[in-house]
C-alpha positions as CSV (number, residue, x, y, z in Angstrom):
1,M,-0.1,-0.3,-0.3
2,T,1.1,3.4,-0.7
3,R,1.4,5.3,2.7
4,I,4.0,8.6,1.2
5,S,3.8,10.0,-2.2
6,I,7.2,12.3,-2.8
7,I,6.2,15.0,-5.9
8,I,9.4,16.4,-7.7
9,A,8.1,19.3,-10.1
10,T,11.2,19.3,-12.7
11,Y,11.7,22.5,-15.5
12,N,15.0,21.4,-17.4
13,R,17.2,19.6,-14.7
14,A,17.6,16.4,-16.2
15,R,21.0,15.7,-14.6
16,Q,20.0,17.5,-11.3
17,L,16.5,15.4,-11.1
18,I,18.3,12.1,-12.0
19,G,20.6,13.0,-8.7
20,A,17.4,13.3,-6.7
21,L,15.8,9.7,-7.8
22,E,19.0,8.2,-6.9
23,S,18.9,9.2,-3.3
24,L,15.2,8.0,-3.3
25,V,15.6,4.7,-3.9
26,K,17.6,4.3,-1.4
27,Q,15.5,4.6,1.1
28,D,15.1,2.8,4.1
29,L,10.8,1.9,3.8
30,P,9.7,-0.7,1.9
31,A,9.2,0.5,-2.0
32,A,5.7,-0.6,-1.7
33,E,4.9,2.1,0.9
34,W,6.0,4.8,-1.3
35,E,5.9,6.3,-4.6
36,C,7.3,9.2,-6.3
37,V,5.5,11.2,-8.9
38,V,7.8,13.5,-11.1
39,V,5.9,16.6,-12.7
40,D,7.5,17.5,-15.9
41,N,6.8,20.9,-16.6
42,N,7.0,21.5,-20.3
43,S,11.5,20.7,-20.1
44,Q,13.0,21.2,-23.4
45,D,15.9,18.9,-22.2
46,D,16.0,15.1,-22.3
47,T,14.5,14.8,-19.0
48,Q,12.0,12.3,-20.5
49,E,14.5,10.0,-22.0
50,M,16.6,10.2,-18.4
51,F,13.4,9.5,-16.5
52,A,12.4,6.5,-18.9
53,R,16.4,5.0,-18.7
54,F,16.6,5.5,-14.6
55,V,12.6,3.9,-14.3
56,A,13.9,1.2,-16.4
57,E,17.4,0.2,-14.5
58,H,15.0,0.5,-11.2
59,P,12.2,-1.7,-11.9
60,D,11.2,-2.3,-8.2
61,F,10.2,1.3,-7.5
62,N,7.2,2.7,-8.1
63,L,8.5,5.9,-10.5
64,R,6.2,7.8,-12.6
65,I,6.4,11.1,-14.8
66,V,3.4,13.3,-16.2
67,R,3.6,16.4,-17.7
68,E,2.0,19.6,-16.9
69,E,1.6,21.7,-19.9
70,Q,0.8,24.9,-17.9
71,Q,3.9,26.6,-17.2
72,G,4.7,27.4,-13.5
73,L,5.7,25.7,-10.4
74,S,2.4,26.0,-8.4
75,F,0.7,24.3,-11.3
76,A,3.3,21.4,-11.5
77,R,3.0,20.9,-7.5
78,N,-0.6,20.7,-8.0
79,R,-0.6,18.1,-10.8
80,G,1.3,16.1,-8.8
81,I,-0.7,16.2,-5.7
82,E,-3.7,15.4,-8.2
83,E,-1.6,12.4,-9.3
84,S,-0.4,11.1,-6.5
85,R,-1.9,8.2,-3.9
86,G,-0.5,8.7,-0.7
87,E,-2.0,9.5,2.6
88,I,1.1,11.6,3.1
89,V,2.2,13.9,0.4
90,A,5.6,15.3,0.3
91,I,7.2,18.0,-1.5
92,I,10.9,18.2,-2.9
93,D,12.6,19.8,-5.3
94,D,14.9,18.9,-8.4
95,D,17.8,19.8,-7.5
96,E,17.7,18.2,-4.0
97,V,19.1,14.6,-2.6
98,V,17.3,13.2,0.5
99,N,18.8,10.6,3.2
100,K,17.7,7.0,3.0
101,E,15.1,8.1,6.2
102,F,13.4,10.7,4.1
103,A,10.2,9.0,3.8
104,S,10.0,7.0,6.9
105,A,11.2,9.8,9.0
106,Y,7.8,11.4,7.8
107,L,5.6,8.6,8.3
108,K,6.8,8.6,11.8
109,L,6.1,12.3,12.8
110,F,2.5,11.4,11.1
111,D,1.8,8.2,13.0
112,K,2.8,9.5,16.1
113,C,1.6,13.2,16.1
114,T,-1.9,11.8,15.0
115,D,-3.3,16.0,15.1
116,A,-0.2,16.9,12.8
117,T,-1.5,18.1,9.2
118,A,1.6,20.0,7.9
119,A,5.3,19.2,8.4
120,G,9.1,20.0,7.2
121,G,12.3,18.4,7.4
122,R,15.9,19.7,7.9
123,V,17.4,21.5,5.0
124,V,21.3,21.4,4.7
125,P,22.8,23.4,1.8
126,Q,25.7,21.9,-0.4
127,Y,28.0,24.0,-1.9
128,P,30.0,21.6,-4.8
129,S,32.2,24.7,-5.8
130,G,32.8,26.1,-2.5
131,R,30.5,28.4,-0.2
132,P,31.7,32.1,-1.3
133,S,33.3,34.4,1.2
134,W,30.4,37.0,0.5
135,L,27.3,34.7,1.5
136,S,26.0,35.1,5.5
137,H,23.6,33.4,7.2
138,F,21.2,36.4,6.2
139,T,22.1,35.9,2.8
140,E,22.3,32.4,2.2
141,M,18.4,32.3,3.1
142,P,16.9,33.1,-0.1
143,I,19.3,31.0,-2.2
144,A,19.6,27.7,0.1
145,N,16.6,28.0,2.9
146,P,18.8,26.5,5.6
147,T,16.2,25.0,8.3
148,D,17.6,23.0,11.4
149,L,15.7,22.8,14.7
150,G,17.3,20.6,16.4
151,D,17.4,16.8,16.6
152,K,13.5,16.3,18.3
153,I,10.2,15.9,16.9
154,R,8.8,19.3,17.5
155,K,6.7,22.2,16.4
156,F,7.4,25.0,14.3
157,P,7.8,28.0,16.8
158,K,5.3,30.7,16.0
159,G,6.3,33.0,12.9
160,K,8.5,29.9,11.2
161,I,7.2,28.0,8.4
162,P,8.9,24.5,6.8
163,A,11.2,25.4,4.2
164,G,9.7,24.8,0.2
165,G,12.1,22.2,-0.9
166,N,11.2,20.0,2.3
167,M,7.6,19.8,3.5
168,A,4.8,17.2,4.2
169,F,1.2,17.3,4.2
170,R,-1.7,15.0,5.3
171,R,-3.2,14.8,1.6
172,E,-6.9,16.1,3.4
173,I,-5.3,19.2,4.4
174,L,-4.3,20.0,0.8
175,L,-7.3,18.9,-0.8
176,K,-9.1,21.6,1.7
177,Y,-7.3,24.3,1.0
178,G,-6.7,23.6,-2.9
179,G,-3.3,23.1,-3.1
180,F,-0.9,26.0,-4.2
181,D,-2.1,29.4,-5.6
182,T,-1.4,29.5,-9.3
183,S,-0.8,33.4,-9.3
184,L,2.4,32.5,-7.1
185,G,5.6,30.6,-8.0
186,R,8.1,30.3,-10.3
187,I,7.1,30.1,-13.9
188,G,9.9,29.1,-16.3
189,S,13.3,31.0,-15.7
190,K,11.6,33.4,-13.8
191,L,12.4,33.6,-10.0
192,T,9.2,34.4,-8.4
193,G,8.0,32.7,-5.5
194,G,5.8,33.0,-2.4
195,E,3.6,30.1,-3.0
196,E,4.5,27.9,-0.2
197,S,4.5,31.2,2.2
198,D,1.1,31.6,1.0
199,L,-0.2,27.9,1.4
200,F,1.3,28.0,5.4
201,E,-0.1,31.6,6.1
202,R,-3.6,30.2,5.1
203,L,-3.1,27.3,7.3
204,A,-2.1,29.2,10.3
205,K,-4.6,31.9,10.0
206,D,-6.9,28.7,10.5
207,G,-4.7,27.6,13.3
208,V,-2.8,24.8,12.0
209,E,0.4,24.0,13.6
210,F,3.5,23.0,11.8
211,W,5.6,20.1,12.8
212,Y,9.5,19.4,12.4
213,A,10.7,16.2,11.1
214,P,14.6,16.4,12.0
215,D,15.1,13.1,10.3
216,A,13.5,13.9,7.3
217,V,16.6,15.6,5.7
218,I,17.3,17.2,2.1
219,Y,20.7,17.9,1.2
220,H,19.9,21.3,-1.3
221,I,22.8,21.3,-4.0
222,I,23.5,25.1,-5.0
223,G,25.3,24.9,-8.3
224,E,27.4,27.8,-9.5
225,E,24.7,29.5,-11.6
226,K,23.2,30.5,-8.1
227,L,26.1,32.1,-6.9
228,T,26.4,35.0,-9.3
229,A,25.6,38.8,-8.9
230,D,23.1,38.4,-11.3
231,Y,20.9,35.8,-10.3
232,F,21.3,37.4,-6.7
233,K,20.2,40.2,-7.9
234,R,17.1,39.0,-9.7
235,L,16.3,36.6,-7.0
236,S,16.4,39.4,-4.6
237,N,13.9,41.5,-6.7
238,N,11.3,39.0,-7.2
239,T,11.4,37.9,-3.7
240,G,9.9,41.7,-3.0
241,V,7.8,41.2,-6.1
242,S,6.4,38.2,-4.4
243,Q,6.3,39.7,-1.2
244,R,4.0,42.4,-2.3
245,H,1.9,39.8,-4.4
246,R,1.1,37.9,-1.5
247,A,0.6,41.0,0.9
248,E,-2.4,41.9,-1.6
249,L,-3.8,38.6,-1.5
250,H,-4.0,38.9,2.1
251,N,-4.6,42.5,2.6
252,R,-1.3,43.7,4.6
253,V,0.1,45.7,2.3
254,A,0.8,48.7,5.1
255,K,2.4,45.9,7.2
256,L,4.5,44.7,4.7
257,Y,5.8,48.4,4.5
258,F,5.6,49.0,7.8
259,C,7.9,45.9,8.2
260,E,10.4,46.6,5.4
261,V,11.2,49.8,7.0
262,A,12.1,48.1,10.0
263,K,13.8,45.6,8.1
264,W,16.3,48.4,6.5
265,A,17.1,49.5,10.3
266,V,18.1,45.8,10.9
267,T,19.8,45.5,8.0
268,I,22.2,48.5,8.5
269,A,22.9,47.8,11.9
270,M,24.3,43.9,10.6
271,A,26.2,45.4,7.7
272,V,27.8,47.8,10.0
273,G,28.7,44.9,12.6
274,Y,29.8,43.0,9.5
275,C,32.6,45.7,9.1
276,S,33.3,45.7,12.5
277,I,34.5,42.1,12.4
278,L,36.1,42.4,9.0
279,H,33.5,41.1,6.9
280,P,32.6,44.0,4.8
281,S,31.6,41.7,1.6
282,K,29.0,40.2,3.9
283,G,27.7,43.5,4.8
284,W,27.6,44.7,1.1
285,W,26.0,42.0,-0.1
286,L,23.0,41.9,2.9
287,L,22.4,45.8,1.8
288,K,22.3,45.1,-1.8
289,M,19.9,42.0,-0.7
290,R,17.8,44.3,1.1
291,Y,17.7,47.1,-1.4
292,Y,16.9,44.7,-4.6
293,I,13.8,43.4,-2.1
294,T,12.4,47.0,-1.5
295,R,12.6,47.6,-5.2
296,G,10.8,44.5,-5.9
297,I,8.1,45.7,-3.1
298,L,7.7,48.7,-4.9
299,E,7.3,48.0,-8.5
C-alpha cells in the first residue's frame, strides 16, 4: 500500500533530477509503501529520456512521470498532488538529494503526532564549488533556505514555516485548502515565489500548526549559477515582487511596508557589524539584498 507520495516538479534539470531519484531509491522504507511522482513542466531538455532510462534500471520502485503543460511551479506541484496516491504527500525540489530515512521519518512523525497535518524537515545546503566568502546566514536564506530545529520532533516556533523544498502534508489538508496558488511561484526561469509561504499563511490563519521532522533531511545542491551577482539580484528582486503580491492577496500591504522599514534598520545595523569584524563583503551583499527586495516590493 502506498503510504507516502513524494512529488518532484522539474524544468530543464534532467541531471539534477536523476541525482534526486538516485537518493530516493536508497530509502529504508519498503518500496511498496512509497511512490515518486515527477511532474515535467514543459522541459526542453532530455528529462523524459533520462527518466525512462532510470525507471528501466530500477523496475522495483514506483516511479512515474507526468507532463504539466501549464507553465509554473504551482501548476506542476498541484498536478503532482492530483496524480499521487499516498495519504501523506511530501514535496521536494529537483536540485536536492534526500537521506535514506526521508520517507520513513515523515511517516514516523504523522503516525506519532496524530493531530499533525503539515510538517517540514531539515535542509542542509551543499556548495560543490565552495561556499562564497560573501555569503552570510542572512543572504543564504533566499538562496538555500537552510533549516535546522534540532534533533527532536517538535512544533515549528511561531512565525517560522517549513522550507518549500522539504515539506509534507496529510492529503486531506491539501485538498481542503486547494493546494498552491497558481498566481504565485516560479514560472520557467522567472524567479518569483511565495507559493509555499502563501499556503502556510492560509493554514496558520485557521490555527494549523507545523511540525518538524528532524530525520527527514534534504541536501540542497547550490550550483555556481546560483552564486552570481545577476542571479542574486534577480532572486532578491523577485522575492520583493512575490512579497507584495502575497500582501495584496492577504490585505496587509501597509504592514508589509512597515516591516520593510524595520528590516532596513536591522539590515544597516548588521551590515555595520559585519564591517567591524572585518567581513565588509558580507555587509555589502546584505545591503544589496535588502535594496533589491525593497525595489521589488515597490514595483
